[in-house]
N, C-alpha and C positions, 0 to 999 in steps of 0.2 A: 441444435438439430431440428429438422422439420417434424419428426415424430419422437415422442418420449416412450412409446410402447409399440413394439413391432412383433406381429405374430407371423410365423413362417409355416408353410406347408413343408412336408419332408421330401417325398418323391418328386423329382423334377424341379425342385426348388433349392434344397440344400444338397441332395445327393442325386447322382446319376444312376438310378436304380433299375433302368429298363431291362437289362439282361436277366436279372433274377426274377422280375415280375413276368416278363414274356415267357421265359422257360417254364415257370411254375404254372402259368395260365395254359400253355400248350400241354403240359403234363395233365392238367385237369380235363382239358377237352378230350384228350386221348382216353383217359380213364372213363369218361362219360360216353365214349363211343362216337364222339363228334370229330369232324376233320379239323386239323390245325389250319387256321386262316393264313392268308398271305402276310408277309412280314409287316407291311404297312397297316393292315387291319389289326394285327396282334398288338401293335403299339398303342392302339386305342384303349387297351386294358390298363394302361398306366395313368393313374390319376383318379378316375371315377370309382365309386364304391364297387367292390367285387361282385356283390349280388346283382346289382344293376347291370354291370358289364356282361355277366354270363347270361342274363335274361335278354339283354339288348343285342349283343354281338354273337353270343352262342345260340341264340334263339331257343332258350330253355324255359320250361315252366318254372314256377316259383320253387317247387320241390326239387326239381333237377338242379336249379341254380344253387340251392343250399348245399346239395351234395357235391357240386363242383367246387364250391368254396372250401369244403372240408378237404377235398383232394388237392386243391391248390396249396392249402396251408401245410399239408403233409410234406410236400417238397420244399416249400418256402422255409419251413422251420429247420429242415435238414441242411440245405445249402443255399437256397435262394436269397436269403436275407444278406448273405455275405458277398453275393455277386453284385457289387456295389462300389461306388467311389464318390467322394465329395467333389463338387465342382471347384475348380481352381479359383482361389481368392476368397472363398466363403469363410474359412476360419479367421483370416486376417480382418475381414469386415466385421464379423461377430465380435472379435476382440476389441476393435476400435469402438463399436457401438456400446459394448459393455463398459469399457473404460470411461466413455463419455456420460455414463449414467442411465442409459436406456434400459427399459424393462423388455426382456426378450422371452418369447415362448414359442413352442411348437404346437400346432393343432393339425392332426392328421387322421385320416380314415384308416390308417394301418393299426393293427392291434398294438396295445401298449407294450406288451412284452417284446415285440420285434423292434418297436420304436426305440425303447430304452437300450436294447442290445446294439442297435446300429449307432446310436449316439455315443455309447460307451466305446465301441470298437474304434471309432474315428476320433475320439477325444473331444467331441463337441458338447458333451453334457454339461461341463462347467459354465458354459456361456448362458444357459437358459434358467430363468426363474420358474418356469412351469413347462411341463411336457404333458400334452393331453392326446391320448389315442383312444381306441375303442377296446372294449373287453373281448376276451376270446369267444364269448357266446354271441356277440353282436354280429349280424350279417349286413346290416345297413349302417351307413355312416352319415349322420346328420351334421353336415359341416357347420351350419349355423350354431348348433348346440356346442360343438367342439370349440369353435372360436370364442363363443361366450364364456365357456369354462376356462379358457386360456387367458382371457383379459385380466388385467389387474383391477382392483377395486376402484381405484381412481387413476385418471390419466388426463393429460391435456389434449393430446391428439394421437390417435392410433391408426395403424394401417395393417392390412393383411398382405402378405406376399405369397403368391401361388401361381402355378403354371396352367391350371385348367379352369374352365368356367365355373365349376362347382365352388372353387375358392373365391373367385371374384364375386359371384352372385351372392354368396352367403355374407361376405364382408359388406357389400353394398346394402343388403337388407338390414344389416345391423347399424348402418350409418357410418361405417368406417371407410377410409380410403383403401384402395386395393391396387397393388402394383403387380402387373402381370410379368412373370418370369418367362420371357419368350425363348430363352435358351433351354427351357424344359421341353415338355411333351405336347403343349398346346400350340395352336396357330395364332397369328396376329388377329385374324378375323374373329376367331373364337373369343379371345381375350377382350377385344374392343367391343364386340356385341354384348358381352357380359357386363360391360360398364367399367373396365379398368381405368383407374385414375391416371396411371402412367404405365409405360411399357419399358421393360429392361431387356435389351437384346443380349446382354452378357452379364455375368456376375459383377464385372467392373463397373458397368453402367448402373447396376443396382446399388453398388456401394456409393456411387456418386449421388444417387437420389437420397439414400438413407443417411449418409454422413454429411451431406450438404456442405462440403468445403472444409470439414474438420481435417487437421493434419494427418498425414499417413503414419501408420504405426511403424516404429522402427523394427527391423528384423531381429532375429535371434541368432547368436553366434555360438556354435558348439564345436569343440575340438576333440580329436581322437588321439590318444597317447598310449604309449606302452613300449616294451622292448621290441626290437625287430623280430618279426615272426609271430607276434601275438594275435594276428588276425584282425587288427583294427581297420585296415583298408577295406577288407571284405565286409565287415560290419557297417562301416560308413556307407558303402554303396547300397547295401540292402536297406538301411534306414532311409536313405535318400529316396529310393523308389517307393517305400511305404508312405513317407510323408507326402509325396506327390499324390498318392492315392487318397490321402486324407485332405487334400485340397490346398496344401502349402506350396508356395513357390520356393524352390530349393536351388541353391548354388553349391556345388561341390568343388573343392580346391585342395591344394596340398602345399607342404613346405619340405625342403626349399622348393620354390616354384610358384605356380599360380598366375603367371603372366610372362610375356616374352623375355623381359630383362631378368626376372627372378629365375626363370627356367635356364637362362644362359649361365647364371651363377651356380645353379644346381649342377649343371653339367661339369663345371670346374671343380666344385668342392667335393663331389662324389666320385670323380674320375679315378679309377684304380691306378692309372698311369702317372698321376700327379705324385711327386715325391718331394719331401722337404718342407711341406707346408707347416708352419708353426701353429701351435694351439691357439695363439692369440689371433693370427690371421684367419684361421678357420672360424672362430667365434665372430669376428667382424664381418666375414663374408655371409654367414647365416643372418646376421643382423641387417646387413645391406639388402639381402634378398627379401627379408621380412618388411623392411621399410617400403620397398617398392610394391610388394604384395598387398600390404594394408591399404595403400593409397590407390592402387590400380584396380583391385578386385574386392577386397573385403568390405571396406567402408561404402563404396557405391552400392553393393548388393544390400547391405543393411539399410541404407537410406531408401532403397526401393521397397523395403519391407520384406525381403527374402530371408529364408532360413539359410544361414551359411554353415556348411559342414566342412571342417578343415582337417585334413590328415597331417597332424603335427603342427605345433605352433611354439610359442615362447617356452612352454614347459620342457620341450625337447632340448632347447638350448641350455636351460638350467640343468637338465639331467645329463646330457652328453658332454657339453663343454664345462659346465660348472662342476658336475660330479665325476663324470668319466675322465675328462682331461685334467681335473683338479684345479681349474681356474677359480672356483668358488662361486657360490650362489649370488652373493652381493655383486661381484665383478660382472657376471654375465647379465644380471638385471640392469646394471648401470649402462652397460654397452647397448642394451636394447631399449632403454628408456625413451630415447628420441625415435627409435624405429617404430615402436608400437604407438607412441603418442596418445596413450589413454585408451587404445582399442584392445580390450581384454575379453576373453570368452565369458559368456553368461554361464556356461557349464562345460565341463570336460569329462569325457568318458576315459577312464584309465583301465586298461585291460591287464589284469594281473595273472601271471603265469611264471613258472620257473624259467628264468632268463636263458639258461643253457638249453633247456628243451625248446624254447621259442626259437633260439638261434639255429638249432638243428633243423627245425621245421622250415625256417627261412632259407637255409643253405640247400635244402632239398628242392626248393622251388626254382632257383636260378643262381647265377654267379654272383658273389658278393661285391658290393661297391667298396670304396676306399675305407669307409668307417666300419662297415660290417666285417672287415678283415681283422679287426682288433681282437685281442686275446680275451679269454674268459674273465680275467680280473677286471678288465675295462667294462665288460658287459655287466658284471655284478655291481660295480660302482654306479653305473647308469641306472640300474634297476632300483637300488637303494635310494638314489636321489629322487626317482619318481615317487616312491613310497613316502619319502619325506615331504614332498609337495602335498600329497594326499592327506597326511597327518596335519599339516599346517592349514589347509583350506578344505575341510571336510564338506562344507556346504556347496562349494563349486565343483570339487573333484568327486565324481561318482565312480567308485571302484566296481568293476565287473569281472568276475572270474572268466578267464579264457580257456578253462579246462574242459568245458562241455562241448556239445555238438554245435555246429553253426546255427542250427534252427533254435536250439534252446537259448543260446547267447543272444540271438536276435530278438527273441520274445522278451527277454529282460531289458534289452536296450530300448525297445519300443515302449514298454510299460513305464520306463523311467523318462523317456523323451517327451511323450505327449503332455504330461503335466507341466513340463518346462515351458512348452510353447503357449499354453493357455494361461500361464501365470500372469497376474495383473501387475505385480510389483516390478 
């Protein structure tokens, strides 16, 4: 790597925080009896120290600016800090840097309490060796002091990554390289005049600078399993949207299906009009669909470093054909050995619920497919097979109760998913 120590700004560098900052600054201006500035001028509040911004842009006295900072933080603490999103590609870059042995830190003029809260919310905290913000009583942010506090005791070559001149100037004053995050809230002219060593137009360009040709991180493969009607599809879609907000590139897919050929097989195997299909034929059709799906969709996405979320995978065949149809776990796994060819989930969310209740929920939603028409005894055998898989592989299979509200279930799924993505092993 070019750098063995990298210090990051937060706003405009790791997270796209403009909405919360601008709305909170507008709230403070109104509270101080000042007019809200045009949108382009309000954007200038992103990056510089707040006290300086209210003096400079709000044309306030020192005392007025301090009062405005208090008003700003009232709204920011309530809702503004969460009006935020991580730039796409940032988590994968941090993970690759950390795995390569780099020291990583955050140095920001944002209060420490908000900084920690934001990093925890988006699952970024595990990547950083140090996080340095200002205290709640501070109104000024000395960026040079913050960067100095974030640096390790020893390093070969370090750089600061930030989107405003305050970041670049402070880094250069300390003798560090400084990479300007042009995708943030500063201009190219501002960053170049401040002395940026390099300019990154996008997070991907930044990754190219910092990783200097290191191999791309493999993606993470998560599957969603459970009896029909357990709510796994809804939870997968909600998690996908949340992970995108956290900066991950996400690929959602399903089984049977996930590609043109696999979808054609899906239409055949689930068609209620199809009669006389043997259990063995059904198992081989699912395996054939999976073989195409793995090679067309899942593996390429993982090689691109994406998070792959799949609605059903091999566990469903083990449960439905192995348990429900009675073909046996060993038989179904052998049928699928060539199909998956070593591509197994890193983690599986298994949604637990009374299978008959789940099926009633499913049948209330739409007409059943060919397999969903099976009797209660079949549904029970499938569910017991799922529980058997969970008992055998407790580290991979994460059981989540599907009995609560959609929101409560999603909170648990998020809490358990983010550590999986940051895991270094």
